[in-house]
PASEBA-1860 file (N, C-alpha, C; in nm, 3 decimals):
! residues 168
1> MANVVANI> 7.188/0.446/9.061/7.195/0.595/9.057/7.225/0.643/8.894 ~ 7.177/0.747/8.873/7.207/0.807/8.734/7.194/0.965/8.748 ~ 7.245/1.019/8.628/7.214/1.160/8.638/7.060/1.186/8.617 ~ 7.021/1.290/8.700/6.893/1.311/8.695/6.848/1.474/8.726 ~ 6.749/1.521/8.651/6.708/1.646/8.654/6.626/1.672/8.790 ~ 6.659/1.776/8.853/6.584/1.818/8.957/6.426/1.842/8.913 ~ 6.325/1.805/8.980/6.194/1.832/8.948/6.155/1.970/8.920 ~ 6.208/2.047/9.006/6.186/2.210/8.999/6.248/2.271/8.887
9> ARGSTKYY> 6.342/2.195/8.819/6.428/2.251/8.713/6.383/2.199/8.578 ~ 6.295/2.089/8.566/6.241/2.008/8.448/6.204/2.152/8.364 ~ 6.278/2.156/8.241/6.216/2.243/8.140/6.275/2.386/8.147 ~ 6.332/2.411/8.248/6.400/2.542/8.274/6.543/2.558/8.301 ~ 6.615/2.462/8.275/6.755/2.468/8.291/6.823/2.556/8.191 ~ 6.773/2.544/8.066/6.831/2.646/7.963/6.796/2.793/8.006 ~ 6.683/2.820/8.059/6.644/2.952/8.120/6.741/3.007/8.212 ~ 6.772/2.907/8.310/6.876/2.953/8.432/7.002/2.982/8.376
17> YYMVENGL> 7.057/2.908/8.281/7.183/2.920/8.213/7.194/3.063/8.136 ~ 7.070/3.067/8.050/7.067/3.191/7.975/7.069/3.319/8.080 ~ 7.000/3.308/8.172/7.004/3.434/8.289/7.155/3.465/8.322 ~ 7.218/3.346/8.361/7.347/3.385/8.415/7.431/3.426/8.305 ~ 7.438/3.386/8.180/7.522/3.399/8.071/7.490/3.554/8.025 ~ 7.361/3.594/8.054/7.350/3.735/7.999/7.296/3.829/8.116 ~ 7.354/3.801/8.250/7.348/3.885/8.350/7.213/3.926/8.390 ~ 7.109/3.823/8.376/6.971/3.875/8.412/6.914/3.801/8.518
25> TLASAGQF> 6.816/3.837/8.589/6.731/3.785/8.667/6.580/3.817/8.651 ~ 6.502/3.724/8.702/6.358/3.770/8.697/6.308/3.837/8.802 ~ 6.251/3.956/8.758/6.209/4.071/8.873/6.072/4.037/8.925 ~ 5.994/4.015/8.820/5.832/3.979/8.839/5.796/3.916/8.697 ~ 5.692/3.894/8.708/5.610/3.815/8.596/5.661/3.871/8.450 ~ 5.743/3.788/8.396/5.802/3.838/8.266/5.895/3.959/8.259 ~ 5.939/4.011/8.364/6.025/4.135/8.367/6.156/4.079/8.408 ~ 6.245/4.108/8.322/6.390/4.078/8.372/6.460/4.207/8.393
33> TVAAGAAI> 6.564/4.186/8.484/6.666/4.295/8.530/6.815/4.242/8.550 ~ 6.893/4.307/8.542/7.034/4.265/8.557/7.056/4.216/8.695 ~ 7.120/4.112/8.684/7.132/4.027/8.848/7.298/4.033/8.859 ~ 7.316/4.104/8.992/7.452/4.105/9.051/7.477/3.972/9.100 ~ 7.580/3.894/9.016/7.637/3.785/9.095/7.561/3.650/9.071 ~ 7.466/3.659/8.966/7.384/3.530/8.927/7.492/3.432/8.878 ~ 7.486/3.312/8.918/7.585/3.213/8.870/7.522/3.076/8.859 ~ 7.614/2.978/8.786/7.558/2.829/8.805/7.675/2.795/8.928
41> GILALFTT> 7.638/2.731/9.002/7.714/2.657/9.113/7.731/2.517/9.089 ~ 7.837/2.452/9.141/7.843/2.314/9.129/7.896/2.276/9.286 ~ 7.836/2.169/9.349/7.879/2.132/9.474/7.881/1.965/9.476 ~ 7.953/1.916/9.566/7.991/1.759/9.566/7.904/1.717/9.682 ~ 7.840/1.598/9.666/7.762/1.525/9.780/7.841/1.411/9.812 ~ 7.852/1.379/9.927/7.923/1.253/9.999/7.853/1.132/9.961 ~ 7.923/1.010/9.951/7.847/0.903/9.926/7.767/0.864/10.049 ~ 7.815/0.870/10.164/7.750/0.823/10.286/7.616/0.929/10.312
49> GLEADATI> 7.516/0.857/10.314/7.396/0.939/10.350/7.321/0.988/10.230 ~ 7.378/0.960/10.100/7.305/1.011/9.994/7.186/0.948/9.964 ~ 7.083/1.044/9.943/6.941/1.019/9.917/6.928/0.945/9.775 ~ 6.840/0.878/9.751/6.829/0.807/9.645/6.761/0.900/9.533 ~ 6.776/0.881/9.392/6.757/0.979/9.301/6.618/1.002/9.309 ~ 6.509/0.934/9.326/6.362/0.945/9.327/6.340/1.054/9.451 ~ 6.418/1.053/9.565/6.414/1.151/9.662/6.475/1.267/9.645 ~ 6.596/1.272/9.603/6.666/1.398/9.599/6.615/1.500/9.490
57> VDHDDVAA> 6.558/1.455/9.381/6.494/1.536/9.284/6.374/1.621/9.331 ~ 6.328/1.571/9.444/6.216/1.638/9.503/6.225/1.770/9.566 ~ 6.368/1.788/9.610/6.390/1.915/9.677/6.396/2.041/9.588 ~ 6.323/2.131/9.636/6.304/2.260/9.550/6.422/2.356/9.567 ~ 6.525/2.363/9.679/6.631/2.471/9.681/6.755/2.361/9.771 ~ 6.858/2.415/9.748/6.974/2.364/9.798/6.967/2.337/9.937 ~ 6.917/2.443/10.003/6.901/2.413/10.153/6.830/2.296/10.221 ~ 6.701/2.274/10.150/6.620/2.160/10.161/6.691/2.021/10.117
65> MLAGASNE> 6.765/2.039/9.999/6.845/1.916/9.975/6.965/1.873/10.075 ~ 7.011/1.983/10.135/7.112/1.959/10.242/7.049/1.919/10.371 ~ 6.916/1.968/10.413/6.848/1.933/10.512/6.814/1.794/10.531 ~ 6.798/1.721/10.391/6.773/1.587/10.406/6.889/1.499/10.443 ~ 6.903/1.375/10.399/6.991/1.286/10.442/7.124/1.317/10.380 ~ 7.139/1.357/10.247/7.241/1.406/10.164/7.322/1.497/10.239 ~ 7.464/1.498/10.235/7.551/1.586/10.308/7.659/1.637/10.202 ~ 7.683/1.763/10.197/7.779/1.839/10.111/7.915/1.797/10.165
73> ATNVNYAR> 8.013/1.781/10.065/8.150/1.741/10.096/8.215/1.834/10.189 ~ 8.291/1.783/10.283/8.367/1.892/10.371/8.519/1.848/10.367 ~ 8.568/1.779/10.262/8.695/1.744/10.259/8.793/1.864/10.253 ~ 8.910/1.840/10.312/9.014/1.952/10.322/9.043/2.008/10.179 ~ 9.032/2.132/10.159/9.069/2.225/10.043/8.915/2.230/9.943 ~ 8.816/2.154/9.995/8.702/2.138/9.907/8.620/2.278/9.910 ~ 8.574/2.325/9.815/8.491/2.451/9.785/8.405/2.433/9.668 ~ 8.272/2.493/9.702/8.170/2.477/9.583/8.244/2.570/9.452
81> KILVAADL> 8.223/2.549/9.337/8.250/2.601/9.215/8.144/2.710/9.174 ~ 8.190/2.815/9.137/8.080/2.924/9.094/8.123/2.946/8.969 ~ 8.033/2.941/8.859/8.048/2.987/8.726/7.964/3.113/8.698 ~ 8.037/3.206/8.674/7.949/3.341/8.621/7.961/3.356/8.445 ~ 7.906/3.453/8.413/7.874/3.458/8.266/8.009/3.450/8.188 ~ 8.099/3.510/8.241/8.241/3.490/8.169/8.289/3.339/8.160 ~ 8.254/3.253/8.243/8.294/3.119/8.257/8.199/3.025/8.148 ~ 8.084/3.087/8.113/7.985/3.005/8.045/8.003/3.039/7.894
89> AAVPAPDD> 7.983/2.934/7.801/7.982/2.942/7.652/7.855/3.021/7.622 ~ 7.856/3.088/7.513/7.737/3.157/7.469/7.640/3.048/7.464 ~ 7.522/3.111/7.486/7.393/3.020/7.482/7.373/2.974/7.347 ~ 7.384/2.848/7.317/7.379/2.794/7.175/7.230/2.804/7.108 ~ 7.214/2.780/6.986/7.078/2.764/6.926/7.056/2.640/6.933 ~ 6.921/2.608/6.935/6.867/2.459/6.942/6.933/2.373/6.829 ~ 6.948/2.248/6.837/6.980/2.144/6.743/6.868/2.115/6.674 ~ 6.805/2.178/6.564/6.698/2.151/6.504/6.700/2.018/6.438
97> TNNRYELD> 6.825/1.985/6.381/6.850/1.849/6.300/6.821/1.741/6.394 ~ 6.855/1.735/6.518/6.826/1.632/6.605/6.726/1.650/6.712 ~ 6.657/1.767/6.695/6.538/1.799/6.790/6.579/1.785/6.930 ~ 6.683/1.868/6.971/6.724/1.862/7.104/6.795/1.983/7.140 ~ 6.829/2.027/7.249/6.890/2.147/7.319/6.999/2.092/7.401 ~ 7.127/2.137/7.385/7.249/2.094/7.475/7.309/2.217/7.519 ~ 7.338/2.217/7.660/7.404/2.311/7.725/7.543/2.247/7.771 ~ 7.653/2.337/7.763/7.793/2.272/7.817/7.840/2.383/7.924
105> LPDQTFTS> 7.930/2.298/8.008/8.006/2.394/8.118/8.151/2.332/8.114 ~ 8.240/2.427/8.145/8.386/2.393/8.133/8.420/2.287/8.242 ~ 8.510/2.203/8.202/8.580/2.090/8.310/8.607/2.180/8.444 ~ 8.590/2.099/8.537/8.618/2.184/8.673/8.718/2.100/8.742 ~ 8.801/2.176/8.806/8.934/2.099/8.893/8.898/2.153/9.042 ~ 8.884/2.036/9.117/8.873/2.065/9.275/9.033/2.023/9.298 ~ 9.106/2.118/9.359/9.237/2.129/9.388/9.280/2.059/9.507 ~ 9.379/1.954/9.508/9.420/1.884/9.629/9.314/1.857/9.746
113> IGAAAGAW> 9.232/1.774/9.708/9.111/1.746/9.797/9.159/1.636/9.889 ~ 9.154/1.663/10.024/9.189/1.561/10.129/9.096/1.459/10.138 ~ 9.170/1.331/10.167/9.081/1.207/10.179/9.000/1.187/10.293 ~ 9.046/1.242/10.409/8.969/1.204/10.544/8.819/1.194/10.536 ~ 8.787/1.310/10.481/8.628/1.308/10.507/8.547/1.226/10.436 ~ 8.586/1.159/10.334/8.517/1.046/10.256/8.499/1.073/10.113 ~ 8.427/0.952/10.044/8.420/0.951/9.895/8.296/1.041/9.870 ~ 8.294/1.100/9.735/8.185/1.148/9.675/8.093/1.084/9.585
121> SKLVTYFR> 7.970/1.091/9.554/7.909/1.024/9.463/7.813/1.119/9.365 ~ 7.797/1.247/9.395/7.710/1.334/9.323/7.776/1.481/9.306 ~ 7.775/1.530/9.184/7.807/1.674/9.172/7.645/1.733/9.138 ~ 7.614/1.837/9.196/7.499/1.905/9.179/7.530/2.047/9.117 ~ 7.484/2.073/8.996/7.466/2.194/8.947/7.351/2.283/8.974 ~ 7.370/2.386/9.028/7.255/2.487/9.081/7.256/2.616/9.034 ~ 7.130/2.668/9.028/7.121/2.837/8.988/7.135/2.910/9.119 ~ 7.239/3.006/9.118/7.254/3.103/9.234/7.207/3.232/9.175
129> PATASADS> 7.092/3.306/9.223/7.043/3.428/9.175/7.111/3.551/9.196 ~ 7.206/3.560/9.323/7.278/3.664/9.336/7.400/3.621/9.427 ~ 7.496/3.699/9.433/7.608/3.669/9.505/7.603/3.618/9.653 ~ 7.517/3.698/9.719/7.484/3.672/9.862/7.371/3.575/9.897 ~ 7.311/3.494/9.769/7.193/3.429/9.792/7.217/3.306/9.888 ~ 7.119/3.291/9.971/7.142/3.176/10.074/7.107/3.052/10.006 ~ 7.136/2.939/10.044/7.108/2.821/9.977/6.958/2.803/9.958 ~ 6.878/2.848/10.046/6.735/2.844/10.019/6.672/2.915/9.909
137> ACIPLIYH> 6.752/2.998/9.841/6.727/3.079/9.729/6.807/3.015/9.596 ~ 6.888/2.916/9.626/6.959/2.850/9.515/6.884/2.728/9.455 ~ 6.843/2.712/9.330/6.771/2.599/9.278/6.854/2.500/9.207 ~ 6.834/2.388/9.274/6.905/2.262/9.210/6.870/2.241/9.069 ~ 6.966/2.217/8.979/6.932/2.186/8.836/6.951/2.043/8.816 ~ 7.064/1.981/8.809/7.104/1.844/8.770/7.187/1.784/8.881 ~ 7.154/1.666/8.901/7.246/1.583/9.006/7.318/1.472/8.904 ~ 7.433/1.508/8.903/7.549/1.429/8.801/7.610/1.311/8.878
145> DFVVTPDG> 7.604/1.188/8.837/7.668/1.065/8.898/7.812/1.135/8.892 ~ 7.889/1.119/9.008/8.028/1.156/9.007/8.102/1.070/9.123 ~ 8.140/0.956/9.105/8.180/0.876/9.221/8.339/0.884/9.210 ~ 8.393/0.913/9.319/8.520/0.937/9.316/8.573/0.938/9.494 ~ 8.684/0.885/9.504/8.749/0.883/9.625/8.848/0.967/9.658 ~ 8.856/1.105/9.719/8.958/1.190/9.705/9.068/1.135/9.784 ~ 9.210/1.171/9.743/9.318/1.127/9.792/9.436/1.225/9.819 ~ 9.384/1.349/9.810/9.499/1.444/9.834/9.539/1.512/9.692
153> NNIVATVD> 9.496/1.463/9.598/9.534/1.486/9.451/9.415/1.572/9.414 ~ 9.432/1.647/9.281/9.332/1.715/9.231/9.230/1.604/9.174 ~ 9.110/1.667/9.176/8.989/1.583/9.123/8.942/1.670/8.992 ~ 8.923/1.597/8.889/8.865/1.688/8.764/8.748/1.622/8.720 ~ 8.647/1.717/8.723/8.524/1.680/8.678/8.514/1.714/8.521 ~ 8.524/1.624/8.453/8.543/1.641/8.289/8.376/1.632/8.268 ~ 8.338/1.739/8.185/8.203/1.753/8.147/8.207/1.689/8.007 ~ 8.091/1.592/7.971/8.075/1.524/7.855/8.082/1.609/7.747
161> ALGFYRSA> 8.140/1.561/7.632/8.159/1.647/7.503/8.020/1.712/7.451 ~ 7.921/1.616/7.499/7.761/1.664/7.460/7.720/1.756/7.545 ~ 7.782/1.800/7.649/7.745/1.895/7.753/7.683/1.832/7.886 ~ 7.659/1.933/7.971/7.598/1.901/8.101/7.455/1.869/8.109 ~ 7.398/1.922/7.993/7.248/1.918/8.006/7.205/1.900/7.852 ~ 7.100/1.804/7.841/7.034/1.790/7.706/6.891/1.777/7.714 ~ 6.813/1.834/7.668/6.672/1.840/7.646/6.635/1.789/7.512 ~ 6.568/1.682/7.519/6.516/1.621/7.383/6.358/1.590/7.367
END
């Protein structure tokens, strides 16, 4: 298993991040409008039933991903993390020296996560177009390896200093 980009998000993760940071959504071909509640979401997937990377990257929305063999965590006190514009760093300029583009997210703390439901193996970052968006409207961006066994304590997902996304 490895960190993998969802096929539907290849080349567009920066675009989704930019839309959240600037409160925009795509209304029609090339037309942007202000989005109410656009966000980057983070959800955890259980180890049990987790699909292989080659399979999970083929899902085009969160609902389709969860309709497959992979299951979202249901541990006591677990809840998805939702990051809105105020939570995100400004959209950076490209790194022209190293010929790449990097995006960062703040570290995330899942508070007092119960052990009974099981271990986690992936965190999924996804784009949510509006506050009331169904999972079928949410676009998976990146599947991050995150192997942890909850034990009732806080779980901290520390984002690499180089960011959660790099395009080179």
